[in-house]
Backbone atoms as SQL, in Angstrom:
CREATE TABLE atoms (id INTEGER PRIMARY KEY, chain TEXT, resi INTEGER, resn TEXT, atom TEXT, x REAL, y REAL, z REAL);
INSERT INTO atoms VALUES
  (1, 'A', 1, 'MET', 'N', 78.125, 174.324, 190.863),
  (2, 'A', 1, 'MET', 'CA', 79.279, 175.022, 191.371),
  (3, 'A', 1, 'MET', 'C', 78.846, 176.285, 192.111),
  (4, 'A', 2, 'LEU', 'N', 77.886, 176.957, 191.524),
  (5, 'A', 2, 'LEU', 'CA', 77.365, 178.159, 192.146),
  (6, 'A', 2, 'LEU', 'C', 76.679, 177.805, 193.460),
  (7, 'A', 3, 'GLN', 'N', 76.026, 176.638, 193.479),
  (8, 'A', 3, 'GLN', 'CA', 75.312, 176.212, 194.681),
  (9, 'A', 3, 'GLN', 'C', 76.283, 175.927, 195.823),
  (10, 'A', 4, 'LYS', 'N', 77.451, 175.416, 195.514),
  (11, 'A', 4, 'LYS', 'CA', 78.415, 175.067, 196.544),
  (12, 'A', 4, 'LYS', 'C', 79.089, 176.310, 197.126),
  (13, 'A', 5, 'GLN', 'N', 79.212, 177.350, 196.314),
  (14, 'A', 5, 'GLN', 'CA', 79.894, 178.544, 196.782),
  (15, 'A', 5, 'GLN', 'C', 79.010, 179.404, 197.688),
  (16, 'A', 6, 'GLN', 'N', 77.725, 179.436, 197.385),
  (17, 'A', 6, 'GLN', 'CA', 76.835, 180.292, 198.156),
  (18, 'A', 6, 'GLN', 'C', 75.665, 179.476, 198.683),
  (19, 'A', 7, 'ASN', 'N', 75.134, 179.899, 199.758),
  (20, 'A', 7, 'ASN', 'CA', 73.919, 179.280, 200.281),
  (21, 'A', 7, 'ASN', 'C', 72.735, 179.927, 199.579),
  (22, 'A', 8, 'LEU', 'N', 72.084, 179.167, 198.712),
  (23, 'A', 8, 'LEU', 'CA', 70.967, 179.708, 197.942),
  (24, 'A', 8, 'LEU', 'C', 69.650, 179.193, 198.505),
  (25, 'A', 9, 'ASP', 'N', 68.603, 179.911, 198.180),
  (26, 'A', 9, 'ASP', 'CA', 67.265, 179.485, 198.594),
  (27, 'A', 9, 'ASP', 'C', 66.902, 178.186, 197.897),
  (28, 'A', 10, 'ARG', 'N', 65.994, 177.489, 198.490),
  (29, 'A', 10, 'ARG', 'CA', 65.568, 176.199, 197.932),
  (30, 'A', 10, 'ARG', 'C', 64.960, 176.386, 196.550),
  (31, 'A', 11, 'ASP', 'N', 64.180, 177.430, 196.354),
  (32, 'A', 11, 'ASP', 'CA', 63.545, 177.677, 195.054),
  (33, 'A', 11, 'ASP', 'C', 64.588, 177.901, 193.955),
  (34, 'A', 12, 'VAL', 'N', 65.646, 178.616, 194.285),
  (35, 'A', 12, 'VAL', 'CA', 66.703, 178.885, 193.308),
  (36, 'A', 12, 'VAL', 'C', 67.423, 177.594, 192.951),
  (37, 'A', 13, 'ARG', 'N', 67.690, 176.756, 193.956),
  (38, 'A', 13, 'ARG', 'CA', 68.357, 175.475, 193.692),
  (39, 'A', 13, 'ARG', 'C', 67.513, 174.586, 192.789),
  (40, 'A', 14, 'VAL', 'N', 66.211, 174.547, 193.051),
  (41, 'A', 14, 'VAL', 'CA', 65.312, 173.722, 192.237),
  (42, 'A', 14, 'VAL', 'C', 65.300, 174.212, 190.792),
  (43, 'A', 15, 'VAL', 'N', 65.248, 175.513, 190.603),
  (44, 'A', 15, 'VAL', 'CA', 65.242, 176.082, 189.252),
  (45, 'A', 15, 'VAL', 'C', 66.556, 175.752, 188.538),
  (46, 'A', 16, 'LEU', 'N', 67.673, 175.894, 189.251),
  (47, 'A', 16, 'LEU', 'CA', 68.968, 175.580, 188.632),
  (48, 'A', 16, 'LEU', 'C', 69.076, 174.098, 188.278),
  (49, 'A', 17, 'GLN', 'N', 68.556, 173.210, 189.146),
  (50, 'A', 17, 'GLN', 'CA', 68.591, 171.785, 188.844),
  (51, 'A', 17, 'GLN', 'C', 67.746, 171.462, 187.622),
  (52, 'A', 18, 'LYS', 'N', 66.571, 172.069, 187.532),
  (53, 'A', 18, 'LYS', 'CA', 65.704, 171.839, 186.375),
  (54, 'A', 18, 'LYS', 'C', 66.346, 172.365, 185.094),
  (55, 'A', 19, 'ALA', 'N', 66.978, 173.522, 185.200),
  (56, 'A', 19, 'ALA', 'CA', 67.657, 174.080, 184.027),
  (57, 'A', 19, 'ALA', 'C', 68.807, 173.172, 183.590),
  (58, 'A', 20, 'GLY', 'N', 69.540, 172.632, 184.568),
  (59, 'A', 20, 'GLY', 'CA', 70.632, 171.709, 184.248),
  (60, 'A', 20, 'GLY', 'C', 70.129, 170.462, 183.553),
  (61, 'A', 21, 'ARG', 'N', 69.013, 169.901, 184.038),
  (62, 'A', 21, 'ARG', 'CA', 68.423, 168.716, 183.401),
  (63, 'A', 21, 'ARG', 'C', 67.964, 169.031, 181.983),
  (64, 'A', 22, 'ALA', 'N', 67.366, 170.201, 181.801),
  (65, 'A', 22, 'ALA', 'CA', 66.892, 170.600, 180.469),
  (66, 'A', 22, 'ALA', 'C', 68.064, 170.741, 179.498),
  (67, 'A', 23, 'ILE', 'N', 69.153, 171.299, 179.968),
  (68, 'A', 23, 'ILE', 'CA', 70.347, 171.451, 179.121),
  (69, 'A', 23, 'ILE', 'C', 70.911, 170.075, 178.753),
  (70, 'A', 24, 'LYS', 'N', 70.949, 169.162, 179.718),
  (71, 'A', 24, 'LYS', 'CA', 71.435, 167.809, 179.442),
  (72, 'A', 24, 'LYS', 'C', 70.568, 167.116, 178.398),
  (73, 'A', 25, 'ARG', 'N', 69.231, 167.245, 178.557),
  (74, 'A', 25, 'ARG', 'CA', 68.321, 166.637, 177.577),
  (75, 'A', 25, 'ARG', 'C', 68.533, 167.235, 176.193),
  (76, 'A', 26, 'ALA', 'N', 68.715, 168.546, 176.141),
  (77, 'A', 26, 'ALA', 'CA', 68.929, 169.212, 174.849),
  (78, 'A', 26, 'ALA', 'C', 70.230, 168.729, 174.202),
  (79, 'A', 27, 'ASN', 'N', 71.278, 168.552, 175.008),
  (80, 'A', 27, 'ASN', 'CA', 72.547, 168.056, 174.479),
  (81, 'A', 27, 'ASN', 'C', 72.401, 166.643, 173.936),
  (82, 'A', 28, 'VAL', 'N', 71.679, 165.786, 174.651),
  (83, 'A', 28, 'VAL', 'CA', 71.471, 164.409, 174.195),
  (84, 'A', 28, 'VAL', 'C', 70.670, 164.400, 172.900),
  (85, 'A', 29, 'THR', 'N', 69.632, 165.210, 172.841),
  (86, 'A', 29, 'THR', 'CA', 68.808, 165.294, 171.635),
  (87, 'A', 29, 'THR', 'C', 69.639, 165.770, 170.447),
  (88, 'A', 30, 'GLN', 'N', 70.466, 166.773, 170.677),
  (89, 'A', 30, 'GLN', 'CA', 71.308, 167.296, 169.611),
  (90, 'A', 30, 'GLN', 'C', 72.303, 166.239, 169.138),
  (91, 'A', 31, 'ALA', 'N', 72.880, 165.487, 170.053),
  (92, 'A', 31, 'ALA', 'CA', 73.829, 164.442, 169.675),
  (93, 'A', 31, 'ALA', 'C', 73.139, 163.361, 168.843),
  (94, 'A', 32, 'LYS', 'N', 71.920, 162.985, 169.249),
  (95, 'A', 32, 'LYS', 'CA', 71.161, 161.998, 168.474),
  (96, 'A', 32, 'LYS', 'C', 70.878, 162.514, 167.066),
  (97, 'A', 33, 'GLN', 'N', 70.473, 163.779, 166.972),
  (98, 'A', 33, 'GLN', 'CA', 70.173, 164.357, 165.667),
  (99, 'A', 33, 'GLN', 'C', 71.413, 164.430, 164.782),
  (100, 'A', 34, 'ILE', 'N', 72.551, 164.737, 165.369),
  (101, 'A', 34, 'ILE', 'CA', 73.797, 164.793, 164.599),
  (102, 'A', 34, 'ILE', 'C', 74.149, 163.418, 164.050),
  (103, 'A', 35, 'THR', 'N', 73.998, 162.376, 164.869),
  (104, 'A', 35, 'THR', 'CA', 74.313, 161.026, 164.380),
  (105, 'A', 35, 'THR', 'C', 73.346, 160.596, 163.286),
  (106, 'A', 36, 'ILE', 'N', 72.070, 160.958, 163.424),
  (107, 'A', 36, 'ILE', 'CA', 71.096, 160.619, 162.378),
  (108, 'A', 36, 'ILE', 'C', 71.447, 161.331, 161.080),
  (109, 'A', 37, 'ILE', 'N', 71.819, 162.592, 161.162),
  (110, 'A', 37, 'ILE', 'CA', 72.200, 163.357, 159.966),
  (111, 'A', 37, 'ILE', 'C', 73.431, 162.735, 159.314),
  (112, 'A', 38, 'GLN', 'N', 74.417, 162.330, 160.107),
  (113, 'A', 38, 'GLN', 'CA', 75.614, 161.703, 159.548),
  (114, 'A', 38, 'GLN', 'C', 75.279, 160.389, 158.858),
  (115, 'A', 39, 'GLN', 'N', 74.393, 159.589, 159.458),
  (116, 'A', 39, 'GLN', 'CA', 73.991, 158.332, 158.842),
  (117, 'A', 39, 'GLN', 'C', 73.278, 158.585, 157.526),
  (118, 'A', 40, 'GLN', 'N', 72.402, 159.576, 157.498),
  (119, 'A', 40, 'GLN', 'CA', 71.674, 159.883, 156.279),
  (120, 'A', 40, 'GLN', 'C', 72.609, 160.404, 155.191),
  (121, 'A', 41, 'LYS', 'N', 73.606, 161.194, 155.568),
  (122, 'A', 41, 'LYS', 'CA', 74.585, 161.668, 154.584),
  (123, 'A', 41, 'LYS', 'C', 75.377, 160.502, 154.003),
  (124, 'A', 42, 'ALA', 'N', 75.760, 159.548, 154.849),
  (125, 'A', 42, 'ALA', 'CA', 76.496, 158.377, 154.376),
  (126, 'A', 42, 'ALA', 'C', 75.634, 157.546, 153.430),
  (127, 'A', 43, 'GLN', 'N', 74.354, 157.383, 153.755),
  (128, 'A', 43, 'GLN', 'CA', 73.457, 156.647, 152.876),
  (129, 'A', 43, 'GLN', 'C', 73.293, 157.363, 151.551),
  (130, 'A', 44, 'LEU', 'N', 73.183, 158.674, 151.595),
  (131, 'A', 44, 'LEU', 'CA', 73.039, 159.461, 150.373),
  (132, 'A', 44, 'LEU', 'C', 74.274, 159.323, 149.489),
  (133, 'A', 45, 'GLU', 'N', 75.456, 159.394, 150.096),
  (134, 'A', 45, 'GLU', 'CA', 76.689, 159.234, 149.327),
  (135, 'A', 45, 'GLU', 'C', 76.778, 157.840, 148.722),
  (136, 'A', 46, 'ALA', 'N', 76.348, 156.815, 149.473),
  (137, 'A', 46, 'ALA', 'CA', 76.384, 155.448, 148.954),
  (138, 'A', 46, 'ALA', 'C', 75.433, 155.301, 147.771),
  (139, 'A', 47, 'LEU', 'N', 74.279, 155.951, 147.838),
  (140, 'A', 47, 'LEU', 'CA', 73.328, 155.857, 146.736),
  (141, 'A', 47, 'LEU', 'C', 73.802, 156.646, 145.517),
  (142, 'A', 48, 'GLU', 'N', 74.483, 157.750, 145.744),
  (143, 'A', 48, 'GLU', 'CA', 74.975, 158.546, 144.626),
  (144, 'A', 48, 'GLU', 'C', 76.061, 157.811, 143.854),
  (145, 'A', 49, 'LEU', 'N', 76.857, 156.998, 144.541),
  (146, 'A', 49, 'LEU', 'CA', 77.931, 156.274, 143.868),
  (147, 'A', 49, 'LEU', 'C', 77.404, 155.140, 142.988),
  (148, 'A', 50, 'GLN', 'N', 76.163, 154.723, 143.175),
  (149, 'A', 50, 'GLN', 'CA', 75.627, 153.613, 142.417),
  (150, 'A', 50, 'GLN', 'C', 75.083, 154.026, 141.052),
  (151, 'A', 51, 'ARG', 'N', 75.091, 155.294, 140.761),
  (152, 'A', 51, 'ARG', 'CA', 74.627, 155.736, 139.449),
  (153, 'A', 51, 'ARG', 'C', 75.558, 155.211, 138.375),
  (154, 'A', 52, 'PRO', 'N', 75.035, 154.859, 137.215),
  (155, 'A', 52, 'PRO', 'CA', 75.915, 154.350, 136.160),
  (156, 'A', 52, 'PRO', 'C', 76.884, 155.428, 135.681),
  (157, 'A', 53, 'ARG', 'N', 78.089, 154.985, 135.412),
  (158, 'A', 53, 'ARG', 'CA', 79.108, 155.925, 134.952),
  (159, 'A', 53, 'ARG', 'C', 79.079, 155.996, 133.430),
  (160, 'A', 54, 'LYS', 'N', 79.453, 157.134, 132.936),
  (161, 'A', 54, 'LYS', 'CA', 79.485, 157.304, 131.487),
  (162, 'A', 54, 'LYS', 'C', 80.708, 156.599, 130.930),
  (163, 'A', 55, 'ARG', 'N', 80.538, 155.987, 129.798),
  (164, 'A', 55, 'ARG', 'CA', 81.651, 155.322, 129.141),
  (165, 'A', 55, 'ARG', 'C', 82.492, 156.361, 128.405),
  (166, 'A', 56, 'VAL', 'N', 83.771, 156.169, 128.465),
  (167, 'A', 56, 'VAL', 'CA', 84.677, 157.066, 127.769),
  (168, 'A', 56, 'VAL', 'C', 84.801, 156.581, 126.339),
  (169, 'A', 57, 'ALA', 'N', 84.626, 157.479, 125.412),
  (170, 'A', 57, 'ALA', 'CA', 84.725, 157.107, 124.000),
  (171, 'A', 57, 'ALA', 'C', 86.192, 156.844, 123.650),
  (172, 'A', 58, 'VAL', 'N', 86.462, 155.682, 123.059),
  (173, 'A', 58, 'VAL', 'CA', 87.822, 155.299, 122.692),
  (174, 'A', 58, 'VAL', 'C', 88.006, 155.552, 121.210),
  (175, 'A', 59, 'ASP', 'N', 89.065, 156.249, 120.882),
  (176, 'A', 59, 'ASP', 'CA', 89.382, 156.510, 119.478),
  (177, 'A', 59, 'ASP', 'C', 89.984, 155.242, 118.879),
  (178, 'A', 60, 'PRO', 'N', 89.406, 154.684, 117.845),
  (179, 'A', 60, 'PRO', 'CA', 89.926, 153.429, 117.274),
  (180, 'A', 60, 'PRO', 'C', 91.358, 153.546, 116.763),
  (181, 'A', 61, 'ASN', 'N', 91.781, 154.731, 116.383),
  (182, 'A', 61, 'ASN', 'CA', 93.135, 154.892, 115.861),
  (183, 'A', 61, 'ASN', 'C', 94.192, 154.794, 116.961),
  (184, 'A', 62, 'THR', 'N', 93.846, 155.167, 118.178),
  (185, 'A', 62, 'THR', 'CA', 94.824, 155.115, 119.266),
  (186, 'A', 62, 'THR', 'C', 94.610, 153.906, 120.160),
  (187, 'A', 63, 'ARG', 'N', 93.633, 153.099, 119.872),
  (188, 'A', 63, 'ARG', 'CA', 93.295, 151.978, 120.743),
  (189, 'A', 63, 'ARG', 'C', 94.426, 150.960, 120.825),
  (190, 'A', 64, 'PHE', 'N', 95.052, 150.634, 119.707),
  (191, 'A', 64, 'PHE', 'CA', 96.092, 149.615, 119.698),
  (192, 'A', 64, 'PHE', 'C', 97.497, 150.209, 119.703),
  (193, 'A', 65, 'ALA', 'N', 97.611, 151.472, 119.938),
  (194, 'A', 65, 'ALA', 'CA', 98.920, 152.108, 119.952),
  (195, 'A', 65, 'ALA', 'C', 99.691, 151.779, 121.225),
  (196, 'A', 66, 'GLN', 'N', 99.030, 151.229, 122.233),
  (197, 'A', 66, 'GLN', 'CA', 99.675, 150.973, 123.506),
  (198, 'A', 66, 'GLN', 'C', 100.233, 149.556, 123.605),
  (199, 'A', 67, 'ILE', 'N', 100.262, 148.814, 122.531),
  (200, 'A', 67, 'ILE', 'CA', 100.735, 147.430, 122.566),
  (201, 'A', 67, 'ILE', 'C', 102.199, 147.373, 122.999),
  (202, 'A', 68, 'GLU', 'N', 103.003, 148.296, 122.552),
  (203, 'A', 68, 'GLU', 'CA', 104.418, 148.303, 122.916),
  (204, 'A', 68, 'GLU', 'C', 104.595, 148.498, 124.425),
  (205, 'A', 69, 'SER', 'N', 103.807, 149.385, 124.995),
  (206, 'A', 69, 'SER', 'CA', 103.923, 149.595, 126.437),
  (207, 'A', 69, 'SER', 'C', 103.442, 148.364, 127.202),
  (208, 'A', 70, 'ILE', 'N', 102.452, 147.670, 126.671),
  (209, 'A', 70, 'ILE', 'CA', 101.978, 146.439, 127.310),
  (210, 'A', 70, 'ILE', 'C', 103.067, 145.381, 127.256),
  (211, 'A', 71, 'ARG', 'N', 103.717, 145.240, 126.111),
  (212, 'A', 71, 'ARG', 'CA', 104.810, 144.268, 125.982),
  (213, 'A', 71, 'ARG', 'C', 105.950, 144.607, 126.941),
  (214, 'A', 72, 'ALA', 'N', 106.286, 145.874, 127.039),
  (215, 'A', 72, 'ALA', 'CA', 107.365, 146.280, 127.942),
  (216, 'A', 72, 'ALA', 'C', 107.000, 145.959, 129.395),
  (217, 'A', 73, 'THR', 'N', 105.763, 146.158, 129.757),
  (218, 'A', 73, 'THR', 'CA', 105.320, 145.863, 131.115),
  (219, 'A', 73, 'THR', 'C', 105.371, 144.368, 131.402),
  (220, 'A', 74, 'VAL', 'N', 104.975, 143.556, 130.422),
  (221, 'A', 74, 'VAL', 'CA', 105.017, 142.100, 130.597),
  (222, 'A', 74, 'VAL', 'C', 106.460, 141.635, 130.761),
  (223, 'A', 75, 'GLU', 'N', 107.362, 142.170, 129.959),
  (224, 'A', 75, 'GLU', 'CA', 108.782, 141.805, 130.069),
  (225, 'A', 75, 'GLU', 'C', 109.350, 142.228, 131.425),
  (226, 'A', 76, 'GLU', 'N', 108.982, 143.402, 131.885),
  (227, 'A', 76, 'GLU', 'CA', 109.445, 143.889, 133.186),
  (228, 'A', 76, 'GLU', 'C', 108.920, 142.983, 134.300),
  (229, 'A', 77, 'SER', 'N', 107.669, 142.550, 134.182),
  (230, 'A', 77, 'SER', 'CA', 107.083, 141.659, 135.167),
  (231, 'A', 77, 'SER', 'C', 107.826, 140.321, 135.200),
  (232, 'A', 78, 'LYS', 'N', 108.157, 139.792, 134.035),
  (233, 'A', 78, 'LYS', 'CA', 108.904, 138.528, 133.971),
  (234, 'A', 78, 'LYS', 'C', 110.286, 138.688, 134.602),
  (235, 'A', 79, 'ARG', 'N', 110.934, 139.818, 134.342),
  (236, 'A', 79, 'ARG', 'CA', 112.261, 140.064, 134.896),
  (237, 'A', 79, 'ARG', 'C', 112.209, 140.148, 136.424),
  (238, 'A', 80, 'ILE', 'N', 111.216, 140.845, 136.945),
  (239, 'A', 80, 'ILE', 'CA', 111.077, 140.974, 138.396),
  (240, 'A', 80, 'ILE', 'C', 110.776, 139.620, 139.025),
  (241, 'A', 81, 'LYS', 'N', 109.937, 138.824, 138.363),
  (242, 'A', 81, 'LYS', 'CA', 109.597, 137.505, 138.892),
  (243, 'A', 81, 'LYS', 'C', 110.834, 136.621, 138.945),
  (244, 'A', 82, 'ALA', 'N', 111.671, 136.652, 137.893),
  (245, 'A', 82, 'ALA', 'CA', 112.897, 135.855, 137.876),
  (246, 'A', 82, 'ALA', 'C', 113.869, 136.342, 138.949),
  (247, 'A', 83, 'GLU', 'N', 113.945, 137.641, 139.133),
  (248, 'A', 83, 'GLU', 'CA', 114.837, 138.212, 140.152),
  (249, 'A', 83, 'GLU', 'C', 114.405, 137.774, 141.554),
  (250, 'A', 84, 'ARG', 'N', 113.112, 137.775, 141.794),
  (251, 'A', 84, 'ARG', 'CA', 112.607, 137.338, 143.106),
  (252, 'A', 84, 'ARG', 'C', 112.853, 135.852, 143.320),
  (253, 'A', 85, 'ALA', 'N', 112.746, 135.072, 142.245),
  (254, 'A', 85, 'ALA', 'CA', 112.970, 133.629, 142.365),
  (255, 'A', 85, 'ALA', 'C', 114.421, 133.335, 142.732),
  (256, 'A', 86, 'THR', 'N', 115.355, 134.130, 142.217),
  (257, 'A', 86, 'THR', 'CA', 116.759, 133.900, 142.546),
  (258, 'A', 86, 'THR', 'C', 117.082, 134.357, 143.967),
  (259, 'A', 87, 'LYS', 'N', 116.364, 135.361, 144.472),
  (260, 'A', 87, 'LYS', 'CA', 116.628, 135.863, 145.824),
  (261, 'A', 87, 'LYS', 'C', 115.902, 135.056, 146.891),
  (262, 'A', 88, 'LYS', 'N', 114.901, 134.268, 146.518),
  (263, 'A', 88, 'LYS', 'CA', 114.112, 133.545, 147.507),
  (264, 'A', 88, 'LYS', 'C', 114.954, 132.586, 148.351),
  (265, 'A', 89, 'PRO', 'N', 115.852, 131.775, 147.769),
  (266, 'A', 89, 'PRO', 'CA', 116.669, 130.908, 148.621),
  (267, 'A', 89, 'PRO', 'C', 117.518, 131.706, 149.616),
  (268, 'A', 90, 'LEU', 'N', 117.999, 132.889, 149.196),
  (269, 'A', 90, 'LEU', 'CA', 118.775, 133.740, 150.091),
  (270, 'A', 90, 'LEU', 'C', 117.909, 134.207, 151.255),
  (271, 'A', 91, 'TRP', 'N', 116.677, 134.642, 150.947),
  (272, 'A', 91, 'TRP', 'CA', 115.769, 135.081, 152.000),
  (273, 'A', 91, 'TRP', 'C', 115.435, 133.927, 152.938),
  (274, 'A', 92, 'ASP', 'N', 115.199, 132.733, 152.366),
  (275, 'A', 92, 'ASP', 'CA', 114.898, 131.567, 153.199),
  (276, 'A', 92, 'ASP', 'C', 116.072, 131.244, 154.115),
  (277, 'A', 93, 'ALA', 'N', 117.291, 131.325, 153.577),
  (278, 'A', 93, 'ALA', 'CA', 118.474, 131.041, 154.390),
  (279, 'A', 93, 'ALA', 'C', 118.609, 132.053, 155.524),
  (280, 'A', 94, 'GLN', 'N', 118.322, 133.298, 155.243),
  (281, 'A', 94, 'GLN', 'CA', 118.400, 134.322, 156.279),
  (282, 'A', 94, 'GLN', 'C', 117.356, 134.079, 157.376),
  (283, 'A', 95, 'LYS', 'N', 116.163, 133.644, 156.976),
  (284, 'A', 95, 'LYS', 'CA', 115.123, 133.354, 157.959),
  (285, 'A', 95, 'LYS', 'C', 115.522, 132.179, 158.843),
  (286, 'A', 96, 'VAL', 'N', 116.096, 131.138, 158.230),
  (287, 'A', 96, 'VAL', 'CA', 116.525, 129.959, 158.992),
  (288, 'A', 96, 'VAL', 'C', 117.644, 130.330, 159.956),
  (289, 'A', 97, 'ALA', 'N', 118.592, 131.157, 159.495),
  (290, 'A', 97, 'ALA', 'CA', 119.689, 131.575, 160.352),
  (291, 'A', 97, 'ALA', 'C', 119.176, 132.394, 161.541),
  (292, 'A', 98, 'ALA', 'N', 118.238, 133.272, 161.287),
  (293, 'A', 98, 'ALA', 'CA', 117.668, 134.078, 162.376),
  (294, 'A', 98, 'ALA', 'C', 116.916, 133.189, 163.365),
  (295, 'A', 99, 'ALA', 'N', 116.195, 132.200, 162.847),
  (296, 'A', 99, 'ALA', 'CA', 115.466, 131.290, 163.727),
  (297, 'A', 99, 'ALA', 'C', 116.441, 130.474, 164.568),
  (298, 'A', 100, 'ASN', 'N', 117.518, 130.006, 163.969),
  (299, 'A', 100, 'ASN', 'CA', 118.519, 129.246, 164.717),
  (300, 'A', 100, 'ASN', 'C', 119.186, 130.099, 165.789),
  (301, 'A', 101, 'ALA', 'N', 119.477, 131.342, 165.444),
  (302, 'A', 101, 'ALA', 'CA', 120.090, 132.247, 166.424),
  (303, 'A', 101, 'ALA', 'C', 119.142, 132.482, 167.592),
  (304, 'A', 102, 'ALA', 'N', 117.878, 132.614, 167.305),
  (305, 'A', 102, 'ALA', 'CA', 116.905, 132.821, 168.369),
  (306, 'A', 102, 'ALA', 'C', 116.805, 131.577, 169.247),
  (307, 'A', 103, 'LEU', 'N', 116.832, 130.399, 168.643),
  (308, 'A', 103, 'LEU', 'CA', 116.760, 129.166, 169.422),
  (309, 'A', 103, 'LEU', 'C', 118.000, 128.992, 170.288),
  (310, 'A', 104, 'GLU', 'N', 119.158, 129.317, 169.734),
  (311, 'A', 104, 'GLU', 'CA', 120.386, 129.189, 170.499),
  (312, 'A', 104, 'GLU', 'C', 120.370, 130.133, 171.700),
  (313, 'A', 105, 'LEU', 'N', 119.867, 131.341, 171.528),
  (314, 'A', 105, 'LEU', 'CA', 119.777, 132.297, 172.615),
  (315, 'A', 105, 'LEU', 'C', 118.818, 131.777, 173.687),
  (316, 'A', 106, 'GLN', 'N', 117.724, 131.187, 173.276),
  (317, 'A', 106, 'GLN', 'CA', 116.781, 130.623, 174.236),
  (318, 'A', 106, 'GLN', 'C', 117.392, 129.442, 174.985),
  (319, 'A', 107, 'ASP', 'N', 118.213, 128.654, 174.293),
  (320, 'A', 107, 'ASP', 'CA', 118.862, 127.522, 174.949),
  (321, 'A', 107, 'ASP', 'C', 119.843, 127.998, 176.013),
  (322, 'A', 108, 'MET', 'N', 120.486, 129.144, 175.780),
  (323, 'A', 108, 'MET', 'CA', 121.452, 129.669, 176.733),
  (324, 'A', 108, 'MET', 'C', 120.767, 130.255, 177.969),
  (325, 'A', 109, 'CYS', 'N', 119.550, 130.714, 177.789),
  (326, 'A', 109, 'CYS', 'CA', 118.815, 131.320, 178.899),
  (327, 'A', 109, 'CYS', 'C', 118.034, 130.222, 179.617),
  (328, 'A', 110, 'THR', 'N', 118.424, 129.975, 180.827),
  (329, 'A', 110, 'THR', 'CA', 117.733, 128.960, 181.615),
  (330, 'A', 110, 'THR', 'C', 117.187, 129.584, 182.873),
  (331, 'A', 111, 'GLU', 'N', 116.105, 129.021, 183.357),
  (332, 'A', 111, 'GLU', 'CA', 115.530, 129.492, 184.599),
  (333, 'A', 111, 'GLU', 'C', 115.752, 128.445, 185.681),
  (334, 'A', 112, 'TRP', 'N', 116.125, 128.929, 186.811),
  (335, 'A', 112, 'TRP', 'CA', 116.325, 128.035, 187.950),
  (336, 'A', 112, 'TRP', 'C', 115.276, 128.333, 188.979),
  (337, 'A', 113, 'GLN', 'N', 114.607, 127.320, 189.400),
  (338, 'A', 113, 'GLN', 'CA', 113.604, 127.500, 190.451),
  (339, 'A', 113, 'GLN', 'C', 114.096, 126.747, 191.688),
  (340, 'A', 114, 'LEU', 'N', 114.093, 127.421, 192.787),
  (341, 'A', 114, 'LEU', 'CA', 114.520, 126.804, 194.041),
  (342, 'A', 114, 'LEU', 'C', 113.364, 126.501, 194.930);
C-alpha cells in the first residue's frame, strides 16, 4: 500500500517485499504450531480420561432402600407405554390424512406444456 502511494527506490521496495514474505512465513509457522499444540492438548485430554475411576463405596444399609423408587419408575414406564400405544392409531390416522391431502393438492396442480 505504501508502495502504491509513493514512488520508492528499488532498494526500499525489495526490503519491503522481503519483510512481507518473512511476516507471511512467520504467520504460517505460528498457525502450524498452534494446530500442533491443539492436537497435543486433545491427545493429552483423551489419555487423561482413560485413567481408572475410583469406585464409590456403597453403604449396605441404604443399598436396597431405593426399591420403591425403582418400582414406581417401572410402573410409570408401563403407563407411558400403554398411553403411547393408544395414541399410535390416532397418529397413524393423522399421517394418512396429511398424506392424502398432499396427494389431492398435487392432483389439482397440473402443468400444461404447449
